[in-house]
FIDREN-452801 format. One record per residue: x negated, y, z negated of N, C-alpha, C in turn; residue in one letter. Coordinates in steps of 0.02 Angstrom, whole numbers, plus 50000, padded with zeros to 5 digits. Example, Ala and Ser with C-alpha at 12.3 -4.5 7.8 and 13.67 -1.06 7.14 Angstrom:
REM residues 2
n_X	n_Y	n_Z	ca_X	ca_Y	ca_Z	c_X	c_Y	c_Z	marpa
49340	49716	49610	49385	49775	49610	49340	49835	49610	A
49358	49888	49646	49316	49947	49643	49355	50002	49606	S
REM end
This chain:
REM residues 300
n_X	n_Y	n_Z	ca_X	ca_Y	ca_Z	c_X	c_Y	c_Z	marpa
44389	54866	43434	44393	54833	43499	44354	54874	43550	X
44315	54840	43590	44271	54873	43638	44297	54864	43709	X
44343	54907	43729	44369	54906	43797	44338	54964	43835	X
44325	54955	43899	44307	55013	43939	44359	55023	43994	X
44354	55078	44030	44405	55094	44080	44406	55044	44137	X
44348	55015	44152	44346	54965	44205	44387	54904	44185	X
44380	54883	44121	44419	54826	44096	44494	54840	44102	X
44514	54899	44080	44585	54916	44080	44612	54921	44152	X
44574	54952	44196	44596	54958	44265	44601	54890	44298	X
44552	54847	44286	44554	54780	44313	44614	54741	44289	X
44625	54742	44224	44680	54701	44197	44747	54726	44224	X
44756	54792	44229	44818	54819	44256	44828	54796	44328	X
44776	54796	44368	44782	54776	44438	44796	54701	44444	X
44765	54661	44401	44779	54589	44401	44851	54576	44382	X
44876	54610	44330	44945	54600	44307	44995	54621	44361	X
44981	54676	44396	45027	54700	44447	45026	54654	44509	X
44967	54628	44526	44961	54586	44586	44982	54514	44572	X
44981	54493	44508	44996	54423	44492	44943	54376	44517	X
44883	54403	44526	44828	54362	44553	44762	54391	44529	X
44719	54348	44503	44653	54371	44482	44611	54391	44543	X
44618	54353	44596	44579	54368	44657	44599	54436	44686	X
44666	54447	44693	44690	54510	44721	44673	54568	44675	X
44680	54558	44610	44664	54610	44562	44590	54629	44564	X
44547	54579	44570	44475	54592	44575	44459	54633	44638	X
44491	54614	44693	44479	54651	44756	44503	54723	44750	X
44561	54733	44719	44587	54801	44711	44543	54843	44666	X
44510	54811	44618	44466	54846	44572	44394	54850	44598	X
44383	54823	44658	44316	54823	44690	44265	54786	44648	X
44286	54727	44622	44242	54684	44583	44241	54615	44615	X
44185	54579	44606	44184	54510	44629	44228	54468	44584	X
44251	54411	44609	44295	54368	44569	44260	54343	44506	X
44197	54320	44509	44164	54299	44447	44159	54354	44395	X
44143	54416	44418	44137	54472	44371	44205	54488	44340	X
44257	54486	44381	44324	54500	44356	44346	54447	44305	X
44334	54384	44321	44352	54330	44276	44317	54337	44208	X
44252	54355	44211	44214	54364	44149	44242	54421	44107	X
44262	54476	44140	44290	54533	44103	44356	54515	44071	X
44399	54478	44106	44463	54459	44077	44453	54411	44019	X
44407	54364	44026	44392	54319	43970	44365	54358	43910	X
44325	54409	43924	44299	54451	43870	44355	54487	43833	X
44404	54511	43870	44461	54544	43838	44499	54494	43794	X
44510	54434	43819	44547	54384	43781	44508	54364	43718	X
44442	54357	43723	44402	54341	43665	44403	54398	43614	X
44401	54459	43638	44402	54517	43594	44468	54520	43555	X
44523	54504	43589	44589	54506	43557	44606	54442	43520	X
44571	54389	43536	44584	54326	43502	44647	54291	43524	X
44672	54305	43585	44732	54272	43610	44734	54278	43686	X
44768	54232	43720	44771	54236	43793	44813	54295	43817	X
44791	54324	43871	44826	54381	43901	44861	54362	43965	X
44840	54306	43995	44869	54284	44059	44887	54210	44055	X
44943	54193	44088	44960	54123	44099	44936	54106	44169	X
44893	54057	44174	44863	54039	44238	44900	53980	44269	X
44920	53986	44331	44954	53932	44366	44928	53926	44436	X
44955	53878	44473	44932	53866	44542	44949	53924	44588	X
45001	53961	44572	45023	54015	44616	45000	54084	44593	X
44958	54085	44542	44933	54150	44519	44935	54155	44443	X
44940	54216	44419	44940	54227	44347	44999	54272	44329	X
45024	54265	44267	45075	54309	44240	45053	54330	44171	X
45066	54392	44151	45045	54414	44084	45085	54380	44029	X
45051	54365	43974	45086	54343	43914	45117	54405	43881	X
45150	54396	43824	45179	54454	43789	45123	54503	43771	X
45067	54476	43747	45010	54520	43731	44983	54554	43795	X
44983	54516	43850	44960	54544	43913	45005	54601	43938	X
45072	54593	43930	45118	54646	43948	45104	54709	43908	X
45093	54700	43842	45079	54757	43799	45014	54791	43820	X
44963	54751	43837	44899	54781	43858	44907	54818	43924	X
44945	54788	43971	44955	54821	44036	44990	54888	44028	X
45040	54889	43985	45077	54952	43973	45031	55005	43944	X
44992	54987	43893	44948	55035	43862	44891	55055	43908	X
44867	55007	43949	44815	55023	43997	44838	55075	44047	X
44901	55068	44069	44928	55117	44116	44930	55186	44084	X
44951	55190	44021	44954	55254	43987	44885	55285	43979	X
44836	55244	43960	44768	55269	43952	44740	55294	44018	X
44748	55254	44071	44721	55273	44136	44757	55334	44164	X
44822	55339	44149	44860	55398	44171	44834	55460	44136	X
44819	55454	44071	44792	55511	44034	44723	55531	44060	X
44682	55480	44076	44616	55495	44105	44623	55530	44172	X
44671	55506	44212	44684	55537	44277	44705	55610	44269	X
44746	55622	44218	44768	55690	44205	44708	55734	44186	X
44664	55707	44143	44605	55744	44122	44561	55760	44182	X
44550	55710	44224	44508	55721	44284	44539	55774	44329	X
44604	55769	44338	44638	55816	44382	44633	55888	44357	X
44644	55897	44293	44643	55965	44265	44573	55994	44267	X
44522	55952	44254	44454	55977	44257	44434	55991	44329	X
44456	55947	44375	44438	55956	44445	44466	56020	44473	X
44525	56040	44448	44556	56101	44474	44511	56162	44462	X
44472	56158	44409	44428	56214	44394	44361	56209	44431	X
44352	56154	44466	44290	56145	44503	44302	56152	44578	X
44312	56095	44612	44316	56097	44685	44386	56087	44711	X
44436	56101	44670	44505	56091	44692	44534	56030	44659	X
44600	56027	44655	44635	55974	44620	44628	55907	44657	X
44613	55853	44618	44609	55786	44646	44649	55739	44601	X
44672	55685	44631	44709	55636	44591	44747	55587	44635	X
44789	55546	44602	44828	55495	44635	44897	55493	44602	X
44949	55492	44642	45018	55492	44616	45055	55433	44647	X
45093	55397	44606	45135	55342	44633	45208	55364	44628	X
45244	55359	44684	45314	55380	44688	45356	55321	44712	X
45411	55308	44678	45459	55258	44698	45520	55293	44727	X
45549	55265	44781	45608	55297	44811	45655	55244	44837	X
45719	55262	44841	45767	55216	44870	45766	55222	44947	X
45807	55181	44981	45805	55179	45054	45822	55247	45085	X
45874	55279	45059	45896	55342	45088	45844	55397	45080	X
45810	55397	45023	45761	55450	45010	45704	55449	45059	X
45689	55391	45088	45634	55386	45136	45646	55429	45198	X
45709	55444	45213	45724	55487	45270	45710	55560	45254	X
45717	55579	45191	45707	55649	45171	45635	55665	45152	X
45598	55615	45131	45532	55629	45103	45480	55655	45152	X
45474	55627	45213	45419	55650	45256	45417	55726	45266	X
45474	55756	45282	45476	55829	45293	45459	55867	45229	X
45482	55840	45172	45468	55873	45108	45396	55865	45086	X
45367	55808	45103	45298	55793	45080	45245	55825	45124	X
45259	55835	45187	45208	55858	45234	45173	55922	45211	X
45210	55976	45194	45175	56037	45173	45137	56028	45108	X
45164	55987	45063	45129	55976	44999	45064	55937	45009	X
45065	55887	45052	45005	55848	45066	44952	55891	45100	X
44974	55934	45145	44926	55979	45178	44894	56027	45128	X
44935	56050	45080	44910	56099	45031	44869	56066	44976	X
44872	56000	44970	44836	55964	44917	44795	55907	44946	X
44743	55922	44985	44705	55870	45020	44669	55822	44973	X
44659	55841	44910	44624	55797	44863	44668	55748	44826	X
44734	55751	44838	44780	55707	44801	44806	55653	44848	X
44796	55591	44829	44822	55534	44867	44891	55515	44840	X
44936	55499	44884	45005	55483	44865	45022	55412	44887	X
45047	55372	44841	45070	55304	44856	45146	55304	44850	X
45181	55286	44904	45253	55285	44905	45276	55212	44913	X
45321	55190	44870	45348	55122	44874	45423	55125	44869	X
45458	55080	44905	45530	55078	44904	45556	55031	44850	X
45610	55050	44817	45642	55008	44766	45716	55028	44762	X
45760	54982	44741	45830	55000	44732	45838	55053	44678	X
45890	55094	44684	45900	55149	44636	45905	55123	44565	X
45939	55066	44554	45949	55043	44486	45884	55016	44454	X
45833	55002	44495	45769	54977	44470	45722	55034	44451	X
45728	55089	44486	45679	55144	44479	45675	55172	44408	X
45732	55187	44373	45724	55215	44306	45684	55171	44258	X
45694	55106	44261	45657	55061	44218	45582	55063	44233	X
45565	55067	44298	45495	55070	44318	45462	55135	44294	X
45499	55190	44299	45472	55254	44275	45464	55253	44200	X
45514	55227	44164	45511	55224	44091	45453	55180	44068	X
45437	55127	44106	45383	55082	44088	45315	55107	44110	X
45313	55164	44146	45250	55192	44167	45220	55162	44229	X
45261	55125	44269	45234	55094	44329	45231	55142	44388	X
45259	55201	44380	45255	55255	44430	45267	55320	44393	X
45244	55375	44422	45253	55440	44389	45320	55473	44407	X
45342	55462	44470	45401	55498	44495	45446	55449	44532	X
45512	55458	44526	45560	55419	44564	45608	55464	44601	X
45632	55442	44659	45684	55477	44696	45740	55427	44708	X
45800	55443	44683	45854	55394	44684	45921	55430	44684	X
45974	55391	44694	46042	55419	44691	46059	55437	44620	X
46093	55493	44611	46109	55513	44542	46164	55471	44511	X
46192	55422	44550	46240	55376	44521	46205	55324	44477	X
46141	55314	44487	46104	55266	44447	46095	55292	44376	X
46097	55246	44328	46087	55267	44259	46015	55289	44248	X
46006	55349	44222	45939	55378	44215	45909	55367	44146	X
45943	55329	44103	45918	55317	44035	45905	55384	44001	X
45846	55391	43970	45828	55453	43937	45778	55494	43978	X
45777	55482	44043	45728	55516	44085	45751	55587	44102	X
45702	55628	44118	45718	55695	44145	45735	55688	44219	X
45778	55732	44244	45796	55730	44314	45800	55800	44343	X
45786	55805	44408	45790	55868	44444	45822	55854	44512	X
45860	55900	44540	45891	55889	44606	45839	55886	44661	X
45852	55845	44711	45806	55839	44768	45841	55855	44834	X
45893	55816	44852	45925	55827	44917	45995	55796	44917	X
46035	55817	44965	46101	55788	44976	46096	55738	45033	X
46116	55677	45021	46112	55624	45072	46181	55607	45098	X
46191	55613	45163	46255	55598	45194	46251	55535	45236	X
46297	55489	45224	46301	55428	45265	46351	55439	45321	X
46334	55415	45381	46378	55422	45439	46389	55354	45470	X
46439	55351	45515	46455	55291	45552	46428	55297	45623	X
46384	55252	45643	46357	55251	45711	46398	55202	45753	X
46422	55226	45811	46468	55188	45852	46444	55187	45925	X
46447	55129	45959	46427	55127	46030	46469	55175	46072	X
46441	55199	46126	46475	55248	46168	46543	55224	46194	X
46549	55161	46210	46612	55137	46238	46662	55113	46187	X
46648	55123	46123	46692	55099	46070	46756	55141	46066	X
46809	55110	46041	46873	55145	46035	46870	55207	45991	X
46821	55209	45944	46815	55266	45898	46765	55319	45922	X
46734	55307	45979	46678	55350	46000	46697	55423	46009	X
46761	55437	46024	46783	55506	46034	46808	55538	45970	X
46809	55500	45917	46831	55527	45852	46775	55567	45820	X
46793	55611	45774	46744	55650	45737	46730	55620	45668	X
46778	55582	45642	46769	55553	45576	46810	55490	45569	X
46794	55451	45518	46830	55388	45506	46817	55368	45434	X
46861	55324	45408	46852	55297	45341	46829	55224	45347	X
46794	55200	45296	46769	55132	45298	46825	55081	45307	X
46882	55094	45276	46938	55046	45281	46960	55035	45353	X
46950	55085	45397	46972	55079	45467	46928	55032	45508	X
46868	55018	45484	46821	54980	45526	46799	54914	45493	X
46833	54892	45441	46812	54832	45407	46817	54770	45450	X
46859	54771	45501	46865	54713	45545	46815	54713	45602	X
46773	54764	45607	46726	54770	45663	46661	54731	45650	X
46624	54720	45703	46557	54692	45698	46508	54747	45677	X
46464	54731	45631	46414	54778	45608	46344	54750	45618	X
46295	54795	45621	46225	54777	45615	46200	54811	45551	X
46158	54776	45512	46139	54803	45448	46067	54791	45431	X
46047	54818	45373	45978	54810	45349	45969	54742	45316	X
45907	54725	45303	45890	54660	45275	45922	54647	45208	X
45921	54583	45187	45956	54562	45126	45929	54598	45065	X
45867	54620	45065	45839	54654	45007	45854	54728	45004	X
45891	54755	45052	45905	54827	45055	45956	54847	45003	X
45938	54896	44962	45984	54922	44912	46043	54957	44945	X
46030	54992	45000	46085	55028	45034	46135	54978	45062	X
46111	54924	45093	46158	54875	45121	46200	54842	45067	X
46169	54827	45011	46205	54798	44955	46258	54847	44929	X
46241	54910	44927	46289	54962	44906	46349	54965	44953	X
46335	54963	45018	46390	54966	45068	46434	54904	45063	X
46404	54846	45053	46443	54785	45046	46489	54790	44984	X
46463	54818	44931	46503	54827	44871	46562	54874	44883	X
46552	54927	44921	46607	54974	44936	46659	54939	44979	X
46637	54897	45026	46685	54860	45068	46726	54812	45026	X
46695	54779	44979	46730	54731	44936	46780	54767	44891	X
46764	54828	44871	46811	54867	44830	46875	54883	44870	X
46869	54885	44936	46926	54898	44979	46962	54833	44998	X
46939	54777	44971	46970	54713	44985	46946	54679	45048	X
46889	54699	45073	46862	54668	45134	46788	54656	45128	X
46754	54653	45184	46682	54644	45185	46655	54669	45251	X
46589	54681	45254	46558	54700	45316	46534	54637	45352	X
46558	54628	45413	46536	54570	45452	46472	54588	45489	X
46416	54565	45463	46351	54582	45491	46330	54529	45543	X
46324	54550	45605	46301	54504	45657	46226	54491	45652	X
46190	54541	45627	46117	54533	45622	46092	54582	45569	X
46039	54563	45534	46005	54607	45486	45934	54620	45511	X
45915	54683	45511	45848	54702	45533	45820	54754	45486	X
45754	54761	45485	45722	54811	45444	45715	54876	45483	X
45736	54931	45453	45725	54996	45483	45787	55022	45520	X
45799	55087	45511	45857	55119	45543	45849	55123	45619	X
45788	55130	45643	45777	55134	45716	45802	55071	45750	X
45790	55013	45719	45813	54950	45748	45889	54947	45750	X
45921	54971	45696	45995	54971	45695	46022	55016	45750	X
45993	55074	45759	46018	55120	45810	46009	55093	45880	X
45955	55056	45892	45945	55025	45957	46001	54976	45972	X
46021	54936	45922	46074	54887	45932	46142	54920	45940	X
46154	54975	45903	46217	55011	45911	46222	55039	45981	X
46168	55069	46005	46167	55098	46072	46179	55044	46125	X
46157	54983	46111	46166	54927	46158	46235	54896	46153	X
46277	54920	46107	46345	54895	46101	46353	54832	46059	X
46302	54815	46018	46305	54755	45978	46354	54762	45919	X
46355	54820	45889	46399	54830	45831	46394	54900	45804	X
46428	54912	45748	46427	54976	45714	46374	54975	45659	X
46355	55033	45635	46307	55037	45579	46324	55097	45536	X
46310	55091	45472	46316	55147	45425	46246	55163	45401	X
46226	55226	45409	46158	55246	45393	46156	55320	45376	X
46101	55345	45348	46096	55416	45333	46100	55459	45395	X
46130	55517	45388	46138	55562	45445	46070	55580	45475	X
46020	55592	45433	45954	55609	45459	45925	55554	45502	X
45935	55491	45482	45910	55434	45521	45946	55430	45587	X
46012	55440	45586	46051	55437	45648	46028	55491	45697	X
46016	55551	45671	45994	55606	45714	45924	55591	45742	X
45881	55565	45700	45813	55550	45722	45811	55496	45776	X
45858	55451	45774	45857	55393	45818	45903	55400	45879	X
45924	55460	45894	45961	55471	45956	46036	55477	45947	X
46060	55487	45886	46131	55496	45875	46158	55557	45911	X
46217	55548	45941	46247	55602	45980	46226	55599	46053	X
46173	55562	46068	46150	55554	46137	46158	55481	46159	X
46128	55435	46122	46130	55365	46140	46190	55328	46110	X
46219	55357	46059	46277	55327	46027	46314	55383	45990	X
46377	55370	45974	46418	55421	45940	46406	55417	45865	X
46413	55475	45832	46404	55479	45760	46467	55510	45729	X
46498	55474	45684	46559	55497	45651	46546	55510	45577	X
46577	55562	45551	46573	55575	45480	46615	55525	45442	X
46587	55494	45390	46626	55450	45347	46662	55491	45295	X
46727	55481	45289	46767	55522	45244	46768	55495	45173	X
46741	55434	45161	46741	55405	45094	46697	55445	45047	X
46716	55446	44983	46678	55484	44934	46607	55458	44927	X
46596	55393	44934	46529	55365	44925	46480	55387	44979	X
46507	55415	45035	46464	55432	45091	46423	55495	45078	X
46437	55532	45026	46398	55592	45010	46368	55583	44941	X
46302	55576	44939	46268	55562	44876	46213	55613	44864	X
46204	55629	44801	46150	55675	44782	46090	55633	44762	X
46034	55650	44790	45971	55618	44771	45935	55662	44720	X
45907	55631	44670	45872	55669	44619	45803	55640	44605	X
45761	55680	44576	45696	55658	44552	45703	55637	44480	X
45670	55582	44460	45670	55563	44390	45599	55552	44366	X
45586	55569	44304	45520	55564	44275	45528	55561	44199	X
45476	55538	44165	45482	55533	44093	45480	55602	44060	X
45434	55644	44080	45429	55711	44051	45386	55754	44097	X
45414	55809	44121	45376	55852	44166	45314	55880	44131	X
45322	55899	44068	45266	55928	44031	45209	55879	44021	X
45226	55814	44016	45175	55763	44002	45145	55732	44064	X
45170	55750	44123	45144	55721	44185	45072	55743	44198	X
45031	55700	44228	44966	55724	44252	44977	55781	44301	X
44929	55826	44304	44938	55886	44345	44955	55871	44418	X
44922	55822	44452	44942	55808	44521	45016	55789	44528	X
45041	55746	44483	45111	55726	44485	45157	55785	44469	X
45135	55827	44423	45177	55885	44406	45183	55932	44466	X
45127	55941	44501	45129	55983	44562	45177	55954	44613	X
45177	55888	44621	45221	55856	44669	45294	55867	44650	X
45311	55856	44588	45380	55864	44565	45403	55935	44575	X
45361	55982	44559	45380	56053	44566	45393	56070	44640	X
45353	56040	44685	45363	56053	44756	45426	56020	44783	X
45439	55957	44763	45498	55922	44789	45564	55949	44760	X
45562	55979	44702	45623	56005	44672	45638	56076	44695	X
45596	56103	44738	45605	56171	44764	45648	56167	44826	X
45709	56194	44826	45754	56185	44883	45739	56227	44944	X
45695	56275	44939	45683	56322	44995	45663	56283	45057	X
45697	56297	45112	45680	56268	45176	45714	56201	45190	X
45753	56174	45141	45787	56111	45154	45862	56123	45155	X
45890	56120	45215	45962	56134	45222	46005	56080	45190	X
45975	56022	45177	46014	55968	45147	46008	55967	45072	X
45977	56018	45043	45969	56020	44971	46035	56037	44937	X
46049	56007	44878	46111	56024	44843	46108	56094	44816	X
REM end
């Protein structure tokens, strides 16, 4: 079989985008050239790799297998380039990291010194629910994941990253505003503001409320913790969010912040990966930096 790296990179981008047009653009190819390359792959293999429809394309079983192997080949090539580049003009490469909602609050401070120290490495960060991340890492769709250690890690390697604390944000004039702590059961009858329907954190909180025999009454759902804090400060409702987000958005000044006494409110975040030894050098450098607790007071 005569595949080249351009073919493999193109097919992987088409499969991930679900669109030949978007995949061609991501691979910096014209649509006719991309279509010809995909047809060439299908002719070489003697079977269709994509199901074509009005709304895009989806890989066939053979296409899924090719996409998986293409990712592994390209990852290995990236590792080779990175290791060789380190001996030349400094380390270069690209790393894809998946993280849950809470981890996004911890990552900027942890990533800043590493990004400064590694100017040749590009980092792609995408959000995903904790229960989805292990499968994506196992399938090779990202090199590193950051998630709650309550999620099943399958056979992946894991390393500690940070301790994530959830707090209760309360308007200044609320009956609980002078309290230092509260339990979720005490506020189940209150109005809340929450994250969008696709938020893994919001789904987790709703599940905890249901375990207590109630539910969170959400007056509005918005994207981003800053938006929630603005509404809490305006007296619209209560919110449950990471302590770092509350502090960043004016907690203690614009609204009161109470410690949640429930066990679920304190979670350990961990890094997950298939194998540290097998990671491309840029990804390995990132994992080693993020798993180093020095300088992070919230580290376990």
